C-alpha positions in Angstrom: 86.2 112.6 120.8 84.5 112.3 117.5 84.3 108.8 116.0 83.8 108.5 112.3 82.1 105.3 111.1 82.7 104.6 107.5 82.6 101.8 104.9 85.2 100.0 102.9 84.6 100.8 99.2 87.5 98.9 97.6 90.3 96.5 98.7 93.5 96.7 96.6 96.0 93.9 96.8 99.3 95.8 96.5 101.5 92.7 96.9 100.9 89.2 98.2 101.1 90.4 101.8 100.1 94.1 101.5 96.5 95.4 101.1 95.1 98.9 100.8 91.6 99.4 102.3 89.9 102.3 100.6 87.3 104.0 102.8 84.4 106.4 102.1 85.2 109.9 103.3 82.8 110.8 106.1 81.4 114.3 106.1 83.7 116.8 107.8 86.6 114.3 107.9 89.8 116.2 106.9 93.5 115.3 106.8 96.8 116.4 105.2 99.8 114.6 103.8 101.7 112.5 106.4 98.5 112.0 108.5 97.9 109.0 110.7 94.6 107.9 112.3 93.3 105.5 114.9 91.7 102.7 112.8 89.2 100.5 114.7 87.1 97.5 113.9 83.5 97.0 114.8 83.0 96.1 118.5 86.0 98.1 119.7 83.8 100.4 121.9 81.1 97.8 122.8 82.1 97.5 126.4 82.7 99.9 129.2 86.3 100.4 128.1 87.6 100.4 124.5 89.0 97.1 123.3 92.5 98.2 122.3 93.1 94.9 120.6 90.7 96.1 117.9 92.4 99.4 117.4 95.6 100.2 115.4 97.5 103.4 114.7 97.6 103.6 110.9 99.0 106.1 108.3 96.7 107.4 105.7 98.2 106.6 102.3 96.0 108.9 100.1 95.4 112.6 99.7 92.0 114.2 100.2 91.7 114.9 96.4 91.7 111.2 95.8 88.3 111.2 97.5 89.0 108.0 99.5 90.8 107.3 102.7 93.5 104.7 102.0 94.8 102.5 104.8 97.8 100.3 103.6 99.0 97.5 105.8 100.9 94.2 105.7 99.0 91.1 106.7 101.2 88.0 107.0 99.9 84.4 107.1 100.7 84.3 110.9 99.2 87.5 112.3 97.5 89.2 115.2 93.8 88.9 115.9 93.3 92.4 114.6 95.0 91.6 111.3 93.1 88.3 111.0 89.7 90.1 111.4 90.8 92.8 109.0 91.8 90.2 106.4 88.3 88.8 106.5 86.6 92.2 105.9 84.8 92.9 102.6 83.7 95.9 100.6 80.7 97.4 102.4 81.9 96.4 105.9 82.2 99.2 108.5 85.3 100.5 110.3 85.9 103.5 112.6 88.4 106.4 112.4 89.3 108.8 115.2 92.1 111.0 116.5 93.6 111.9 113.1 96.6 114.2 112.9 99.8 114.7 110.9 103.3 114.6 112.5 105.2 114.8 109.2 103.8 117.4 106.8 106.1 118.7 104.2 108.6 121.3 105.2 109.0 123.9 102.5 112.3 125.7 103.3 114.2 125.6 100.0 116.1 122.4 101.0 116.3 118.8 99.8 113.9 116.4 101.4 114.9 112.8 102.1 112.3 110.1 102.8 113.7 107.1 104.6 111.4 104.1 105.1 111.2 100.4 105.7 108.7 98.1 104.0 105.1 99.2 104.3 106.2 102.4 106.0 106.4 103.8 102.4 102.6 104.2 102.7 103.1 107.2 104.9 105.3 108.8 102.3 103.0 108.2 99.3 100.9 111.3 100.0 104.0 113.4 100.6 105.3 112.5 97.2 102.0 113.2 95.5 101.7 116.5 97.3 105.2 117.4 96.1 104.4 116.4 92.5 101.3 118.7 92.7 103.2 121.6 94.3 107.0 121.6 94.5 107.2 125.1 96.0 110.2 125.7 98.2 111.5 122.1 97.9 114.7 121.8 95.9 114.7 118.0 95.4 113.0 114.9 96.9 114.7 111.5 97.4 113.0 108.4 98.6 115.0 105.4 100.0 113.1 102.3 101.0 114.4 98.9 102.3 112.2 95.9 101.9 113.6 92.4 102.2 110.5 90.9 100.5 111.5 92.6 97.2 107.8 93.2 96.6 108.2 96.9 96.4 105.2 99.2 96.9 103.7 101.9 94.8 106.4 101.5 92.1 104.5 103.7 89.6 104.7 106.6 92.0 108.1 105.9 93.5 109.9 106.0 90.2 112.7 108.5 89.6 111.5 111.5 87.6 114.4 113.9 86.8 111.9 116.4 85.3 110.2 116.6 88.7 113.5 116.6 90.7 112.5 113.3 92.3 114.6 110.2 92.8 113.6 106.9 94.2 115.7 103.9 95.4 114.7 100.5 96.6 117.1 98.1 98.3 116.5 94.6 99.8 118.9 94.5 102.7 119.9 96.7 105.6 123.6 96.8 104.8 123.1 98.5 101.4 120.4 100.7 102.9 122.6 102.2 105.6 125.4 102.8 103.1 122.9 104.8 101.1 121.8 106.7 104.2 125.4 107.7 104.8 125.7 108.9 101.2 122.5 111.0 101.5 123.7 112.5 104.8 126.6 114.2 102.9 123.9 116.9 102.4 124.4 118.6 105.8 121.4 120.9 105.2 118.6 118.5 104.1 115.4 117.4 105.9 115.3 113.7 106.7 112.0 112.0 107.3 112.0 108.5 108.8 109.1 106.0 109.0 109.4 102.5 110.4 109.6 100.5 113.6 111.1 102.1 116.7 114.3 100.1 116.2 114.5 101.3 112.6 114.1 104.9 113.7 116.8 104.6 116.4 119.3 103.0 113.9 118.6 105.7 111.3 119.0 108.5 113.8 122.3 107.1 115.0 123.6 106.9 111.4 122.4 110.4 110.6 123.8 111.9 113.8 127.2 110.3 113.3 127.2 112.0 109.9 126.6 115.4 111.5 122.9 115.7 110.8 121.2 117.8 113.6 118.1 116.6 115.5 116.1 119.5 114.1 116.7 118.2 110.6 115.1 114.8 111.4 111.3 114.4 111.2 109.6 111.4 112.8 106.0 110.1 112.6 105.8 110.4 116.4 103.8 112.5 118.8 105.7 115.7 119.8 105.9 114.5 123.5 107.9 111.4 122.5 110.4 113.0 120.1 113.0 113.7 122.7 113.1 110.0 123.5 114.4 109.4 120.0 116.2 112.6 119.1 118.2 113.1 122.3 120.2 109.9 121.6 123.8 110.3 122.6 126.1 109.6 119.7 129.8 110.2 119.2 130.3 112.7 116.4 
């Protein structure tokens, strides 16, 4: 396993609770839209066994052409040891990346694409939207729906409806309105539905989509292929 050590080159305060850590791109480090990585703090591999408390599974919120690796995360006042250490890091400090892959690259099958997310999960979709803006080939329309009770919505300059680009964006601040919108989107029985959020959020979305007649093969999750059946084989009454 190759471990890439790299430095923080910029810290962006997206909202009062959300920061993006921009990292230098190590030589030979590559990724595509929808990628996630294992993000580790110094000391994680100092002992005989890796300290899993210093490792987190994080989405990369940038594209390679932005020439920095973006890691966007929410850090609340009361947080884990990992987040507390991360909050104290500064430009120039080192972090490690390893086991990078993408579970949710864009499908280009002449269909509509729906991006369903909760809170900072939107960071996973930022590079998908940028990739779509750069090359919209074989995607009819893209629609983003995000629920965030904080109302401090992320990346609003990117997630802004653009009719000329066949892109629409919606933000809602409560789950009730959110799931009503999911039902409305699911009237498209042929679209691709991408979901990012907590496991509970994934399960709830899948249940709503399946009840509306959306098939498992139309649902894309940021999960390892081995775990997909645990989510997509949910029994629902249709």
